[in-house]
N, C-alpha and C positions, 0 to 999 in steps of 0.2 A: 730277280734285283740286285743291284748295282751295291759296290761296296759301300757308296756311301750311304744307300738308303740302310745296309745294314747298322753303318756306325749308328746313324738317327734312332733307328729299333733299339738299340744296346745302352745310349747314350739317352737314356730322354732330359736331362737333368741339364746336358750342353746345348740340345737339340734348346731348350729353352731361352736356357743364355744367348745361343746365337740368332733367334728368330726376335728377343727383345729389343737385344744389339744392334739389330741391323733394320728396328722399325715394320717388320713384316716378317710370311713366312718362311720356313726353314730352305724351302723351294726353291725362294728368292734369293736367299744370298748365295746356295749350291748351285743352284742351274741357272741362273743370270747373273753374273760377272760384270763389272763395270768396270771400265776406261784402266787405268795401271792398276786396277786390282787384280786384272783375268792372269797377269805371272803368278802372281800370288798364291790365287787360286790351283793353277797345276803344279807349280811346287808342294803345294800340299799334298794332293791329291796322289804327285809319285812319289814323295815319299814316305806316305802312308804305308803302300804295296811293301816297305824294307825291312820294318818295325814291326815290335811285337803288339796286341793290341793295347798292354796298355800306355806303353811312350806314342804308338798313336794316335790315341784320344787325346791326352795332354797337349801334344803337337798340333793337332787339329783346335780343336779349341784356342789356342793360343793367339793361331793366326790368323782365325777365324775372327776374334772377337774384337783381336787389330784391325783389320778389315773393317769390320761394321764402324770400328769408329770414326777409324777417316770415313766410311761411308757417310755417317752420323753427321762428320765435320763439314760436309759438302753437300748434305740435306736440310739436314736440321737448323742448324748455323741459320742459312741463308731466312729461311721459313719464317725463326724468334725474328730475325732483324728487321722482315718487312712485317710484321704484326704488332711485335713488342721495338717498336724501333728506340725507344731512348732505352731499353737495359741492354740490348745485345747488338745493334748499330754502333760502328767506327765512330768518333767524337765526330770526326768532319760530315758524317753523312748524316748523326743526329741533329749536327746545327744547321745544315740545309734543311733537317728537316722541321727546324723551328722557324727557319724566315722563313719557308716556305709556303703558302696555302693549305691549310688541312684539307685533303680529298676526303668528302664522307665515306662510310665504303656501306655500300646498301647490303652487304648482307650482315651486316652489324645487328642485333637484337637488344634491347634494354630488356633487362629484368626487372620485374614489375617487386619482387622482391627485396631489391637495394635499393641503391641511389638510381636514379634516372639518370644524371651525368654522365655517370660510370657504367663502362661492362664489367657484365657480369662475372667475377672474379670470387664467386662465394669462399670466406675463411670458415675452415672449419674450429671448431672451439677448443680450447688448450687440452683437456685431456686426448682429446682423439688426436692427434698433432704430434703427444707424447707416446704416445701409443706406436703411431705412424712410424716414430722416428726409432723410435727401441727396433720393431721388426727389420728397420732397414737398414740399419748398424750393424743386425746379425748374417746381413749378405755379405758375399763380395765386393771388392772394388767394384769388379767388372759388370757386375748385376745389377750394385749401386748406382752406377752409370744410364745403365741402360734403361732400367727404370726410369730413372729421374730425365732421360730423354723424351721418354713418352708422357709423363707430367708437363713439360715444359712445350710438347706442341700440343696437349690438349688445351692448356691453359690461355698457347697464342692463339685459338685459331677463333674461328666467327664464329656464329651461332650455326649457322649451316654445316661447315664444318665438323664443329661438334659433335654432331647429330648425326653424321654419318659417321663418327670414329664410336659414336657408342653401338648405332645396328650395325657394324661391323663388328663390337665386341660379342655384343649378344650373341649373333648370330654363332659364334664358335662357343660360346659359353655351356657347360652339360650342366644338369638337373640341380646338383650341392652349387654351384655357383651360382646358378639365377637362383634358386632360395634364399640364400644369403643375401643376393641383390635386393629383394623381396624382404627381408627382415629391417632391413636397413635404410631403403626408401620409405618406408614408414615412416619411421621418425625423422628422417630430413625433410620430407618435404611441407612436416608441420609450418606452419605460418604465425608471426607472432600480426594478425591484422590489425589488433588495436593501436599499436606503435606506428606500422606501415599507413593508416588511415587516418584522414584529418579529424579532428577532435569532437567534431560537429557529428560524420557520422559516426563513428566510437561511439557517441552518446545513444544514438537510435538505436543503434543491437544495444547495449544495455540497460534500456527501456522495459526491452523485451525480456527480461531474464527477473525469477522472481527471487527473494530476498537472500535463500540459500544459496542462491548461484552468482548473484553479486559479491558475496563474504566469499566463496573463494577463489574466484574471479580478483580480488584483491590482496591473495595470497599467490600469485604468480609470478610477479615482478612490481616493481616501483614502478612502471609507467601503469602497469594495470591498475596498481593499487592508487595510484592517484587521480584516474578513471574513473574508479569505481567507488570512490570514495567521495567523488565531486556533490557538491550540494544540489545542481541540475539532475543529476541521477538521482539523489537520495528525496526531493523536492517532489519528483516526478510521482515517486514511489508512493508517499504522503500523498498525495493531492489523487492517486486512485483508490488510495483506501478508505478517503475523507467519508467518515461516517456510511458506510457500508462493506458489507463484509465479502473480503476476497473470495472468490472459488478456489483456489490452490491454499490457502494458508486459513482459511475461517475465519479470520479476524478485520476487525476495519479500527481507522483510527479513529481518538473519538471527537468533538465537537469542537472541542478545548484549544484545540490548533487551527480551527477554520480562520479565524482572524489574523494567525499571523502568513497562514498560506496567501488569504487575497493580497498582504500588503507586499511580501515578493514576491509574487509568481509575477510580475511585469519584468524586473532585474532579471531572475534566473532568465526566464524566456531569451531576453535579449542576448543574456552571454553565451545562451547555448546556439543561439544563431550568427554570435559574432557582428549584431549590431550593434552602434553605437547606443551607450543609453540613452542621451538623449533624440533619436531618433524615432517615432513616434509612427507608430506601424496600426491599420485598421486590421490585421490578423491578429496583433496579439492585446492580448488584455489592457483595458484602461486602466487610467492611472487610478490609484485607491480610490474606494468607494466615498463618496460623500456626507456633508453633516447628518444629514438626518440616516443615510443608510446605518452609519455608526452609531447614532441610538436607537434603530433599531432591533441592532446586536448586541448592543448591551445589555448583559440581564438586569443590572442594576444601574440603570444610565439614567437620563435625568426625567427622562415622561415617567417611569415608574416610580421615582421619587419624590414627582410629583403629587400623588395617587391621594396619599396622607392628607396631603392640602384639602381634600376633600372630603375629608370622613364625616359622617350624617351625626345627627342630635338624637336626642331622643324623644321617641316619640312616633307615630302612626304618619306624620304629615315631613315631608321635605327638610331638611333642615335649613336652616336661617344665616342668612351670609353673615351673620354675627359668628354663629359657631364656626360654620365653616373657617373663617380668618381666623378666630384662635387659634383651633387645632390645624391650620398651618403655621400659625409662628409659635408654637411649641414643640414640632417636629423640624421646623429649619431650620432651629437650632442644637439641633444633635449633631449631624453632622456636616455643616457646611461644606467640606468639602467635597464630599461625597455629591451632595445635591446640586451643589456648581461645578459639577466634573471633574474637580481636578483630583478627585481619589479614584476614579472608575478607569485607569487606563492599568490594561490587563496586563499588558506587553512591558517589558524593561529594556534600556541596554542591555543586560546581558542573555535575555532571551532572544531579540536581534541576531547577536552573531551567535549564536549556538550552531553546531554542524543539524545538520537536516538529519543525517544516519544518528545520532544521537534522538534525534528525535523519535525518530522511527524507533531503536531500540528500545526507547523507557515504553513506548505503548508496546511495542510489538512483547515486551514481559507482560505488561497489566494481560493483554490479552490470554496469552498463556497464561497465567496464572488463572483467569475466569473461563477458560477451555478445561483448565484441570484440577479445580478448586481447592487451589493455593492460596490463603489467604489471614489473616489473621483476627482475630476474633474481641469482639469486646460487649458485655453484659452493663447494658445502665436500670440499674433500678434503686425504685424511689414513688411509685407508685403504688396504689392502695388499693383499685381496681382494675378493671378491663383498660389497656390501652387499644383506641379507636382512632389516632390520627397521629400523623407524625411527617415532617420536613427537615431537612437536613441543607448544608453549604459545607466548605473546605473546614469550617472549624467550629461552627453551633448547629444542636440537633433542637428543635423542639417537637415536645410531645403532649398530647391531649388527650386527657381518659373519663370513663366513668364519676371518678371521684372528684368530680367539679374541677380540676386544677391543668392548669396549661405549665412546665416543666422546661426549661432552659438550661442545658449540657453543654460542656466543654467536653469536642469528641476528644481531642488531643487527651487529655487527663482522666476523660470519665466523672469529673466530678459536676455535678447541678451546682449553674450557678445562681437560681434563682425558680420562682414558682411564682405565677400568677394566678390571685386569687380572685372572683368575682362572681362569675355563673352561679344560677342555684344549682344546676342539675349538668347533669352530662356533656362532655365537650367533645361533638362527632364532625367537628372539622376544624380545621386551620392553615392559614397561610401567609408565610412572611418573605421580608427584603429584607433591604440593610437597613431601614428605618422603624418598618410598624411590623403590627403581625395583625392581624386579622382571623375570629376566633367564629364558632357557630355551633350553638348548643340545643339542647332538647330543649332549655329553659325560653321557646323562640326568639332568642337576641342575638345579635350580631354585636360584637365588643371588638373595637379598634387599640390595641394597646403600642404602648412605647416599650419594649420587648428587652430592652438595655437599661431601662429603670423600673421594669417592673408597673409601670402607672396607666393605668386603663385612659383613654383619651379621649372615648365616645361609644356609646351606648346604646345600639337604635334595636326597637322590638318592630320589625317590620312584617314579621306573618302571623301566621293563627296556629301555627303548627311548630314541630320542633324542627331546627334547621339542621339539616344532615349531611348539606353539603355546597362550597362555593369555591367562587374562583374566580382570582383577578387577573387583569391583565391591563397596560394601559391604566387608561382611565374609567376604566368599565368594571363592577364588580356583578358576577352572578351567584346570585343564593336559591337552592334546593330546600323544599322543605315538603315536611308530612301532610301540605294540606293541596295538597297535588299541582301545587302553581310554581313558578319558576320567576322568580323577583331580578330586575335587571336595576344596578344602579349607578347612573351617570352621575362620575364627578366632575365634569368641565359642566355641562348646564342644572346641575343639581336638581336631574330630572328622576323619578323611576317610573318605571311599569311591570306590569305581569303579566305571563305567556302561560295561557291554557291551553289544557287539552291532552295532559294523560291523563287517568282515572282512578290511577293510585298513587301511593310513595312518589318522590323524585328522588333517588337516593344519590343524584352524584349529576355536575354540570363542568364544562369548561370550555372555554371563549376562545376563539379568533377572532381578538378584533383586526386587524387586517381586513377578514372579508366579512368584517361584522354579521357574524353568525357565534351559534351555541351549541352544542349539543348536551344530550340528558339520554339520564339513562333511569329507569322506572319499576316499579314492580307491578307495572302492567305488563310486563315480559317485552316492552317495545324500547328503543335507541330510537330520539327526534333529532330532526336539523332545524332550529330555525335561524327567521332572517329575520336581525334584528331593526331592519326599516321599516319593514312591512309589520312587524311583528306578528308574524305567522310561522306555520309550519309544511316545510317547505320540503322534507325526507323525513317515512317510518319507516324504521327499520328493524321488521317482523322474520324470527327467525327461533329464539331461546322459550323453551319450556318452563320456565322458571324465573324468579326475581331478578330484575337485571341490574346487576350491582354499583358495576362501575363503567365509562365510557370514556374511553380516551385518543383526543386527535395523535395522528403520528406526523412527525414535522416534516415536512414537503419537502426535504433532502430523500426519504426515506420513496427507495423503489420497489416494485415486485414485479417479477415476470409471471406474466397472464399463463406461460404456458404451464408454469409451476399450480395452479391453482384448483382448487377442488374443485372440479365447472358442473357437476353436479353429487348432490352429499345426501340427496335424498329427505332434508328439511329444511334447506335453509330458503328464503323467498325474500320478496318484495314486499313490501306496502300494499299490494293488491292483488296477489297470487299467493296460493299455500303449495303451490305444489312444486316440483324439482326446479330450480332456473341453471340453467346455461348462460356462461361469459356470453353476451353479445361481441360479436367479431367485429363490429366497426360502431361509437358512436356517434351520432350526429351532430352534434355539436356542447361542448363539456357545458356552456356558459346558458344554454338554453335548458341543460338538464336540470340546475339549480334554479329554474323561476325566473319571474317577470324581471326580478330585481338584477338579476345576473344577467340580461341580455346586451348588456352594453363590455366588450372586453376592458372597457378603464377598471371597471371592479376587480378588485383582485378574487380569485377562487376557495373555496373553503378549504381544506386538508382533503388530500385524494382518496386517505387510505384512515381507517378509525377502527378501533379495539373494542371490545366488549364483554365483560365479565360476568357471570350469574350465577345462579343460585343451582343450574341444571350440572353445575361442574362442569361445564364446558369454557372457552373464549374462542372468539370470534373476530375475527381480522375482515373487515365489510370494504369494498369501493363507491365510495359518498356518493359518486355521478351517477353509476349504474343501479345504486343499493343492492348491491349482488354481495353476496359473502363466499369472500373467496378461499377464507381457510378454518378450519375448525381443530379448534388443540384440543384433544382428548387428553387424559391423564388423571387430574380429580379425581379422587370417589366422593367428596363430596361438594357440595355450592363455596363458591371462589369470593372473597372478601374483597380483596388488597388486588390491585391491578398496579402497574410499572411499566413503560416501556421505552427505549431512544430508536433509532437506527440500526443499534448492532444487536439488542436482546431485550426480552421481554421476562419479564417477573411477576409470579401469581402466588401467590397467598390463601388457604383456604378452611374451611372446616375440618378438615382431617388434618390439619395443627403440621400438613407440610408448606415450603417452599418450593418453586420451578423454575428451573430456567430454562427459557423455550429459543429455540431458534426460528427468530420473527416468519421468515419466507419460507425454510425446511418447514418447520411445523413438528420440528420432534425435541421431545425433553432433555436438554443437556445434561440437567444436572438437578437431583431433588436431594433438600436441605430441610431434616425435620431434628428440629430441637427445639422446639416451645413442646410446651405440654399444653397449652390449652391454642383455641383456634386462632389462626393468623387473620388481624382483622385490618393488618394496613402493611403499606410496604412502600419503601424510597430509595431511589433507581439514581445511579451518575455514573461517569467511567470507570472509578476505579472502587465505590463501594455500594453497598448495598445493605439495606437496612427494615428492619421489621419488627412489628410491634404487636403484642397477642394479648388474650382476656385472662392468660396467664400474669399479665400485670410486669412480666419482662419488656425489655426493646434490645434486640440485640445488633449489633454492628458486624458486616461482616467487608476487610478492606485487600483490595486486590493489586496494590500496588506494585511498584518493580521491589520492594525489601522486603513482602511478604513472603 
């Protein structure tokens, strides 16, 4: 080993300095002198033999650094001037370069992380640069100059040269240095892709996130917050949850926001795709629904408000036109604004400008309160006998009891507004809207009331037995009686007719005026589906082993996964079989399955799914097209009297004095409430409220709003 090698081994620091200053290895500096530096190299070598070790080392270092500096000036400067002429080229050359046409460098690549019109010269963040500067200042002037030359060369290099430089450095790195690189690169390669991508693509990415992930994304940066909080994203989130339960979060958006969703969907879609608002596209949602559709969506619209105009007079015969005209005039005077559509607008300008994230947040709070049972409670006391029926809206609660009275309550204050008296026996059923209340009693009479004033407008005894169920929809009224019949009252042509087929009391009826069908439940342990055009029973649902007390048609928006159904539950059956029935893999024709009356596709089909509750302590979910029991809900220990459901949940009240909240699709009981001291006979349900009535004479209201 020669003296030079010994000096290199004994002075590793000097070796590192010389190597970096010369932008190459130590062998290159010592063994490959260039041009005029050769004499300096020889002088350095001869002098080193005559001085002591310390003086020799310092002299070699100083002279070598000087040589390396001159070498860098001859090699680095031209390199920088070539690749960054605007910074390092002389003024004359720079001016010539500006005047001459630019020759694109085929070796230059643009970085997708930065502006496509600039070369990739990524800037470090401020803390990293400060730390780097402090560490650089701790070094000697020569070391700083050498490191600066290396950085300058790398910064000026095209993409291909950079890769070669990095490959060469990596081959010389030891394991600790590679480990440092791995830990540093892990953070450096993280990309703000939402800022780099167009807004349309960013929205597509945010669509697939759940609620929690969207809220976390909004905390990353201002840009992310702007995108994550945009109405485009949250409108999509609300639309995905409307009237259905999400598999991830277990809740859904109530139906009350559907009208606003439809009204704003077109504008949201156009903005998400950056299409002008005046450009029509068949792939986008059409313009808001027509007047006919709007009237169908309205809960208390014109068509419903016109039903009191066809109230029936006293007696068994159809009412005369004079009686009907008087009833029309008496109710039309109540609220002309509502009748004429002036007061029926659910949406307000403030609601239309409310951010969809706030809407989602409010409904999420309601869903969470339902899930964990957080609610405010209110008890309404005033009846002197068992409460048998009830109904409520946002502000009013109506209850009917065996004490022969109907009471109207203010929900906010809990105070009784008025009492309707006139029936001679217990009230078993009632229903009201904005202008009228119709009640049925064991005294065989149907009464129509102006519930705002307490006046009885009309009384009609149409059955030979007590009336224990009724339901009106649009211009039709159906009543169920102890005389085993169902009577249909048509408010348009003032006609009535009866449906016969049950062999025992008919306990409940539900009309579907769109398909002109009616569902019924009876003590003969069956539920039936009737065609009002042909006046015949088109479906019979057998399977309960106790008297069926309630029947409920689920909304058309309700969807059920057949894979989750109880394929064979041992006792479910159709109208013609008593053996276990499996769900068919294919339905030939849904229209044909409902009989000849539905052979044409022009007629709307009845609701696909139906719920029944019976005194055998079970609830059943049916497919009305195949007459198949899809699911049986077990949990009550005694017969079930009350039933209410929407697309999100199902609630039931039983003889065992308990109320149960169910997951309609999964069949799981989510919560049991046992606060009544008597059998629970009736139940009402809305998106944020539940009301129960019992034979203990109490009515209990549970409110699951965001303030609960």
